[in-house]
C-alpha angles and dihedrals in degrees: 000000000000102000119109095358094126091055091054097047100034088235125127111273096248094045093049090045090052088049092050091045088056090051090050097039093131092056094042092053086069091066108013110058093173132049088231088065091055089049089050091049093050094046095048131076110282119254122227115286090007091294099303114152106253093194092055091059089071091063100044126108115236091258095046121104119233122268119244115229130220131242083228089072108045137152126192108217119195115200126194127253119236090275092055097254117131110255121140122061120194130185117226124194125211134193092223139023087239093059089045089053093048090053093044089055093052114006096167089061091061107024114102106269099215098044109258092164 
């Protein structure tokens, strides 16, 4: 949701993030109870898939919307380069500690298969 917004609107990343956050205020209220949390989100490095919980997608019905994770439940995943050396580290957010732990136990089961981060 928040990734690459600045490049599309020619605004600074933080400003475009705040504009996007305002547009998605209802969704953000589920995980950001204070305006300071939104500020922190927009000022920080962006999590994979805009912070949506990748584990939760496996339990959603086709008509359900994704669930936004929280910076409280994160996991840094380092994937290998083509030669097998560890190179790229990505931060994933989860809506619960249980989902974070499921991801940590088997990240390749849940990580996007074709990049997307």
